N, C-alpha and C positions, 0 to 999 in steps of 0.2 A: 390837447396838452394841458397839464395842470400848471397854471401860472401863479407864482407866489404873490405877485403884486395885484393881480386881478383874479381873485379866487372864484372858481366856478361854483364851489360849494362852501358853505360856512363850516366851522369846526364841528358844530353839532351835526350837520349833514354828513360830514366825513365820518364821525363816530358811527352814525347809523349805517352808512354804506359799508364801512369796515366790519361792523358787526354782522351784517347780512352776508358779506363775502366770506368772512371767517367761518360763520356757521355752515355755509355750504362746503368750504374746504374741509372743515373738521368732519362733517358728516360724510363727505366723499372718501376721506381716508378710512373711516371706520365702516360705513355702510353705503357703498356706491349706489345701491338701488334707490336710496332715499335722498341722494345728494341734493336734488333740486326741490325737495318738498318744502312746504311752508313751515313745517315743524322744525326743520334744520335751521332755517333762517331765523325763526323766532328764538330758538335756543341760543343762536349766536348773538343776537342783539341783547338778550337778557344777560348772558354771561359777560359780554363785552362791557355793558353799562355798569355791571356790578363791581368791576375792578376799581381799586383806589385811584384817585385822580393825580395824586402827588407822588413823584419819584424822589426818594431820599438818596442823595448821592454823597458818599463819603470820599474824601480825598484819596486817590490811589497812592500806594506806597512810593515814597520819594527817597532818593539817595542822599545821605548826609556827607558833607565834605569837612575834613579837618585840614586847617591851614596852620602854618607856623605863625609866630607872633607878629610878623610883618603884614599879615593879612593877605599875602599873595603866594607864598611858597607852599605847594601842596604837601601835605603830610600823609594823609591816608583818606580812603573812602570806605564807607560802611553802608551796607544795604541788604535788604531781602530781595528787592527787585531793583535793577539798575534803571532808574527813571528819574528824569529831572524835567518838570513842566516848563514849557517855554510859551511865549506869546506867539500868536499866529504871525505877527509882524516880523518875528525873528526866524520864520521858516521861508525858505526860497519859494517864490511864486510857482516855479515848475513843480515843486513837491506838492503843493496844494492842488494844482491842476492834475497831477499824476494820480493822486489818491482818488479824486473824483472820477477820473477816466477809468480807473481800475475797478472801483466798487459801486459807483452810483452816478450814471450819466446825468440823471435828472435831479440831482441833489438840490440844485438851486431853483427848481421849478415845482417840486411837490411839497406837501405839507407834513413831511415826516414819514408818511406812508405812500408808497407809489401804487395807487389803485390799479393802474394799467398793468403794473408788474404783477400784482396779486392775481389778476384775471389771467394774465399770460401763464403764470406758474400753474394755476389751477388747470387750465386747458392742456398745457404741456404735460403735466403730471398725470392727467387722466389718460392721455394717449400713450405715454411711455410706461406706465405701470410703476412697479417698485424700483426698477432700474432707471437711471438717468433722471432722477427727481431734480426739479429746478426750484431754487429758492427765490424769494422776492424781498430779501432784507435790504433796506436802505442803509446809508451811512448812519442815519439817525437811529435806526433800529439796532444796528450793530453797537453803537455807542451805548444805548440803553442796556443791551445785554451785558456788556462789560461793566457798566456802572452798577447794575444789580449784583453782579458777582462780587465786585470789590466792596460793595456795601453790606454784603451778607454777614450775619453774625453767627451763622450755624452752617456746618458742612452741607446739610441737606438743602439749604437755600442756594448754595453754590451750584449743586447738581441741578436744581430746578431752573437755575438761570441759564444753564448751558445745554440741557438735554434736548434732544430733537423731538419735540412734541408740539402739537397744535396749541396746547395751552400756553406754552412759552411764546409762540408766535403771537397769540392773542394779546398777551401781556405786553410784549414789545411794541405792538401797534398802538395800543392804548397810551402807553407812556411816550412813544415817539411823537404822537400828535400833541401831547401836552408839552413836551420839550420844545418842539418846533414853534409852539405858540409863545413860549416864555423866553426863548433864546434866539438870537440872530443866527443866520446860517454860518457866518464866520465863527461865532462862538461855539457852535456845535462842532464844526470842523476842527477848531483848536483843541477842544476836549477830546475828540476822537484821536487825533494825531498824538496826543499826550498819553493816551491810555492803551493804545493798540500794542500788541506784542509783535516783535520783529525777529525773534529767534536769537540764539546764542547769548541768552541772558540780557538782551536789550529790550527794554520796555519804553515805548514812546519814541518819538522822532529824534529827540535830542540824543538819547543813548544810542539809537540805531545809527545815526550819522557818525557818531564817535567810534562805535565798535567797527563798522564796516569801512569807513572812509577817513577816520581820524580828523574830522572837521565839524564845525557847528552846522546845524541845519540851514542856516542862512547862506552857506557857501555851497550847497549841493548843486551839481550840474544836472542837466536834463537826463542823461543816461543813468546817473546815480539815483535820481529821484524816481525814475521809472522802475529801476531794480527794486528799490525799497518798497514802493507802492505794490509791486507784484508779490512781495513776500507775505504780506499780512494775511492773505487767504489761507496759506498753509506754510508757516515759517520753517517747519522741519523738513517738509518735502522740497520747498524751494530755497534751499540753503546754498548760496553760492560759494561757501567756504568748504564744502564737502565734495568729494568726487561724484557721488550719486546725485547730489542736489544742484550741481553747477549748471548742467544742461537745462533741467526744468526751470531753474531760476532765470536763465537768460531767455528761454522761450517765453516765459511769463513777462519778462521785461519788454520784449518785442511786441507782445500782445498789448501791453499798456501803452507803449508808444503809438501803436496803430490806433488804439482807442482815443488817444489824445488828438490824433488827426481828425477822427470822427467828431469829437466834441469841439473842434476848432481851436484847441489850445495851441497847437503847432501845425505846420504844414508838412506835406509828405517829404519834402527835401530835408527838413530838420529831423524827421523821424528816421529817414534812411541814414543820415550822418551819425545819429546817435547809436543806431544799431551797429554801425561799422566801427564805432570807437572801441579801442582796446581798453579794458578796464582792469584796474588793480583793486581787488577787494581784500580788505584786511580781515583778520579775525583777532582783534585786539580787545579781549574782554577787560572791562574795567577792574583794576585790582580791588580786592575786598578784604578788609580787616587788617589787623596789626601785623600779620605775617607777610603783608604785601605793602609795606610803607614805601614812600617815595625814595628814601634812603634806608638801606637795610639796617643800619645801626640805630635807627629811630624806633625800632619795634618796642623796646622796653618803655620808652616814654609813652608811646601809643597805648600800650597795655595798661600803664598807670592811669591814663585818661579813661580808658574803658572801664576799669574797676571803680574809679571815682564816679563815673556816670551811674553805674549800677547801685551805688550807695545813696544816690540823691532821690529822696521821696518826691521831689518836684516832678519827676518824670514817670511816676506811677507807684502803685501800692506794693507791687512785687518786683523782684529783679527781672522776671519774665516780661512784665509790662514795660519796664524801663528799657530793656534791650530792644523790644519791638519799637519803642519810640525812637530810639537812636537809629535803628536800621530802616525805618520807614517814614520818619518824620520830616525828612528834607531840611535838616538843619545845616547852617553854615557856621562852623565852630572855629573861631580863631583861638588856637591853643596858646599856652604860655611859652612853648618851645622857642628859644632864641637860636636861630640858625648858627650864628657866629659862636655862641657859647657851646652849643651842642657839638658842632664839628671840632672845636678845640678840645673838648672833653673826650670825644671819640678817639681822636688821634693820640691824646695823652695816655689813655688807659692801654691802648694797643702798643704804644712805644714801651710801656713798662712790662706788659705781659702779652704773649701771643694768644690767639683764640684757642689754641690747643693746650695751653697751660692748665694744670689742675687749679692753680691759684686764680682767684677772681680779683681783679682790680676794679673796684666799684666807686663811682663818683657821682654826687648829686649837687646841683647848683640851685640855690633859692634866692629870690630877691627880697631883701629886708623891707618891711613896711607894707608888702602886698601878699607875701606867701606864694607868689607865682614861681612855679618850678621851671627854671630856664634850661636845665639840661639834666639828663640821666644817662650815664654811660657805663658800660661794663664790657670787658673783653670776651663777649659771648655773642652768638647770633640768636635772635628771637625767632625761633621756629621749632616745630617738633622734629625729632630725628626721624628720618624716613625709614619705616620698618622694613621696606623692601630693599633698601640700599643704605643701611645704617652707616653713619660716619662718626658717631660719638665714640670717644675713647673709653678704655676700661675704667670701671669705677675706682676711685682713689682709696676708698675704704677697703682694706684687705678682706674683710668678711663678706662684703657685697661682691667684690671682684671674684672671690672664690666661688660664689654662686652663679657667676656669669652675668651679673647685673651691669649694664653699661653705665657710664658716668653721664652727668648732665653738662657735658662740654664737648665740643664747642657749641652745640645746639641745646637750647632750653627755653621753656616758656614760664619758668618759675619767676615770681616777682622778687628777684634778688635784692633790688635796691630799695623797695618800698614795703616789703613784708606782706604776709597773708598767704593763704593756701599752704600752711605748714611751714612757711619761712618765718621763724620767730625773731630773726635778727642775729647780731653778732656782738661780742664784747668789744667795747670801744676804748678800754683802758683809761689812761689818765686824762683823756678829753673830758671825762666826767668831773674832774676837779673844779671845773668852772662852776658847777652847781654848788659846791662847797663854798667857793668864793662868794657867790651871790647870797647864799644863806647866811654866811658870816656877816656880810655887809648889812643885810636886813636886821641882824641882831645887834648892830652897832659896832661890830669889830672893824677897825679901820685897816687900810692897806698896809700901814706901817707896823701892824701887830707882829711881834717877833716870837719865835719859838726856837729853842735849841734843839735841832733835829738830829738825833743819833743815827747810827747805822741800823740799829734794830730798836723798834719802839714797843714797849710792853703796854698794851692797851687794856682797857677794862671789858672789852668785848669777849664774850664766851663763844668758843667754837669747839669742834670735835678735836679731842686730844690727838687723834691720828693724822690730823691735817698737817701738811708740811709747813704751814704758816703759823702753827701753834708754837708758843714759847716752849722750849724743851721741858718736858715733865709736867706741863700744865695744860689747861683747857682755855688759855687766854690767847687772843689773836696778837701775833707779834710780826707786823709787816717790816720789811727791810727796803733799802733803796736799791734800785737796779744797778747802780754803779758800784755797789758794795762799799760805799764810803759814807761816813757821817756827813750830814748836811751842814752842821754848825748852826750858828745863830742866823736865822733868815727872817726877812719880812715876807709879805705876801707876793710882792713883785718877784723877788729873787727865788722864792720857793716854786712859783709857777713857771718861771723861766727855766729852772733846772729840773722841774717835775719831781720834787722831793717828796716821796711817799710819807716819810716820817715827820713831815710838817703837816700834811693834810689830814692824816688819820687823827692825830691829837686835836687838830682844829675842828674836825667833824665831831669828835667826842665832846668837845667843849660846848658846841652850839646845838648838838642833838642831831643824830643821823636822820631822824624822822623829818626834820626841817630841810635837810639836803634832798631827801627823796621828794618832798613836797615841791621844791623848786624844779626838780627834773620833770615832775608831772605837769607843773604849770607851763614849762617850756616845751611841752609836747611829747615827752618821752612816753611811749606806751610800754606796757609790761605784758608781753605775749606769752611768756613762760608762766605756767600756772602758779608755781611756787613763788616766783617773783611778784606776780600780780597780787597774791595773798599778802605778802610782806608789805608791798607798796600801799595796799588798802587798809592796813592796820598800823596805826602810829606806834603802838606798843611794840609790835614785831619789827617795824622799821627802825625803832630806836636801837636795836641790837644788830643792825646790819652794818657791821664794822668795815667791810671791804667795799661798801657802795661807792665811796669817793674815788676808788681806784678803777672804777668802770667794769665791774664784774657782771653787771646786768646787761641783757641784750638790747640792742637798738639797731636802727638801719641808717644807711648814709643819709636818706631823706630826712628822718627825724633829727639826726644830729646836726645837719646843715640848718634846719629850721630853728632848732634851739639856739644856736649861735646867732642866726639872723635876727631873732627876737632881741638880743642884746644890741646888735648893730642898729636896730630900729628904736633905740632908747626904751626898751622894755615893752614894746607893742608886739604881741604875738598875733600871727595871722595863720589861719588854717591853710596848710599847703594846698595849692590848687593847680591843676593843669590847664586852666582856661583863663582867657581874659575877655572874650566876648562870644555870646551865642545868639544867633538870630534864627527865628523860625522861618518857614517858607514864605511868609508874607513880609519878611524883613523886620519884624519886631524884635527888639532886644529883650533878653531874659535876665532878670535880676540875679539869678543863681550864679552868674559869672562874676559878680562883683566880689572884691576881696571881703573876707569876713575876719575882722580884726578886733582885738580887745587888749586893754592895758593889763599886763600881768606882773610886770616888775616896774618899780618906780624909775623915773628917768635918772635920778642921781645914782641909784644902785647899778643900773645898767651901764652907765658911762664909767663908773669906777671899775666894774668888772672888765669892760673892754680895755681900760687903761692897763690893767694887769695882763690881759691877753696879748698885748702888743709885744711883750717881752720875749716869749719863746720863739717868735718868727722873725727876729732880727730888727724889729722896729724899736723905737724908744717911746716909753710912756711920756705923757706930758710933763711928768716930774723928773724924767731921766734917772729913775732909781731901779732899773731892771737888774743891774749887776752885770758881770762879765760873761757868765755861762748861759748859752741858749741852746735849746734842743733842735731848732731848725732855723738857723740864722740866714740861710740862703733865700728864704721866701721873700723878704723885703726887696732884695736885688732883682729877683726874677719877676716880681709883679710890678715893681717900680711905682708903688702907691702906698699910702698909709695902710698898714695891714695889722690884723690881729689873728690869733688862732692858738692851736695847741696840738701836740702830738700825743699818741697813746699807744701802749702795747700791753700785753698780758704776761704773766709770769712764765708761761710756757712758750711765749713768742709765736703762738699759732694765730694771733691776730695782730695787725698793725693798723693804726688809724691816724688820721690827721684832719684838722679843720683849719682853713685859712679864709679870711674875709676882709672885704673893704666895706665902705658904706653902701655900695650898690649890690654886692653879691656875697653870699656865704657858700663856700664849697667844702663839702665833707667827703672824705674817702676812707674806705675800709678795705683791707686786703686780707683774705683768708681762703680756705678751701671750703666752699659752701656744701660740698658733698660729704666732707669728712672734717668737721671742725676740730677734731682731736688730732689732726695731722701732725706729723713729726717734722714737717718742713718749717723752718723758721722764717717768719715774715720779716721783711726788712723795711727800713725807712728812707735813709738818704741815698742809698745806692740807686743806680739807674732802674733796677727792677723792683725798687721799693715803692711804698705808697706816697711818699712825699712828692716826687716829681709829678705824678698825675694830678695831684691836688693843686699845686701852685702853677703848673702849666695850664690847667683848666681855668684857674682864676685869671691868669695873665691873658689868656685868649679872650675871655669874657670882657676884660677891661680894655681891650684894644679900642682906641678912639673915644674912650669915656673920660670925663673929667676926673681929676684926682681930688677927692674930698677928704679933708682931715676929720678924724674923730674928735668929738668934744672932750675937753679935759675932765678928769675926775673932780668932783666938788671938794672943796677944802675940808669940809666936815668929815669926809670919808677917807681922807689921806692920813691924818694923824689925830 
């Protein structure tokens, strides 16, 4: 017997003997007549000795886990192969004993290559011919084979690592001896158990114990361990979850149990009891990707994270490289999703609109000062419509419906809340007036600045004569107030509270529309529509953008929430982020998860702008100069905290928007028909099916149990 602790041969001698034996085996396979010649032996020694001594082992693909912000609640899993490495100490002893009994009785006694087994295989194969060929692979050699395949950088190398040739055997023996020299037996066994395939998408013992028994490998029972150990030889053939594979799988289990008696791991009584045990084998594949989140409403947040990851150069030079890192890197990702805030937002949008409604109620929640996205909710389901059994409703656009094109509701994978992939955003109406407030304050215009706001304002902005907003008979832009009334003499508090168009267009004209556009850009508004992007990038063109203050440019709920969050954070803009911590498989934290913030608005200006924004939502500014008329006075009562915000709509009322924020959260909502923005359905605000309730209910849910923090007052210099 080959004794590990009292070796009969040195490693050098082992190499020589293996070379001789392999030379004979190779020759016997090709030229039986010369199998025992000195030429065959010499060739084997030379070939064996010429192989590289070092085995390069890449880490096998690992599953990545996404958790909610509490670091405990599962959000999603992403993987190419469902595998999670575990320490051998976290594997039940019966599992270790079972795999040795199934695959390599002498594992703890040989030096990586079982010389007796090689000889037995040679003799047996010579007597049996092509049929009934017997192998001599040890657990160490099997590990080497899998390690070479996983470390391959070219498809041909994968084939070479797994093809049934003598050259492959030769390479495995050489590396097995080296591995056995460098690693302990337990280290080899740990690596083998973590890399082996167990079928049904389970790679490694951790995934296998979860898929088949719904438990960690430390909790495996004897009969369960024996079943799993019996599967690695032929996972598809010995699959206990299929009708054809169940009998072979249990026969193989019984074979392993009997071998465990032979190896002394258990006695016959234990084996018989295990064989008689009735087993429940599950087929619970680990969910994969954003279409299989822990809560189905969380798919849009998951998708936002996924798109964010693909944008990060930290994870690779190309999106392909980054995706592979995510799905094979074994990361533990604590996302920014706040379970309380997300559930509140999910419930709020669905109270306003059902999933089968053409209108989408979209809500985004951002944390001021960090940019962490705490919730993304919409009355849709994140998944593709099943082409075999479609459930999506007819398209809301009459032209598309006439062509038989289905709508993107209730199922869609479009990034409705965050933009991209053709989603350019939505008009947010008067919520954009906050950018004019900021630009005016930066130019030294105080909050007390008054304008006599008429019902119709004749501006200096030039537009198309045919436009319904042109002054009659001219090419000048003439905006009106939505309530069809003159505003009268108003200061900035009162005009913002009442959302008086004919106050803000002349104010924008006074300070320069290009400066208002610049504020929007600094607060994170992107311009995804080509023409809008050109105007925003050219100060001269932006100077003539008369309707900009009324929110005619496209944005998304996420951008809008983050813009207002910047003001709540005293002018500190933070890049929106879906993560708060990322750890690699070794437990190291990655800096990419840290907030990325910079000062974009002065503290004084930000505080003055927030002071104005308290007026529309029923709160009082620090100066109590809001006036009597408010567009959304119910928000203050619903949230029960110091709040600020703004409502917005468009001339055609095909969009409705609202922002509400505290010091801790900024929530923005937009309601429209994403499939047909030109919809004739009028979007509403204060009604139960309007946009206001989902916004302030989402904010109220996020604020449950949180301290009530007041906003800092506006500085005296910017009041009057």
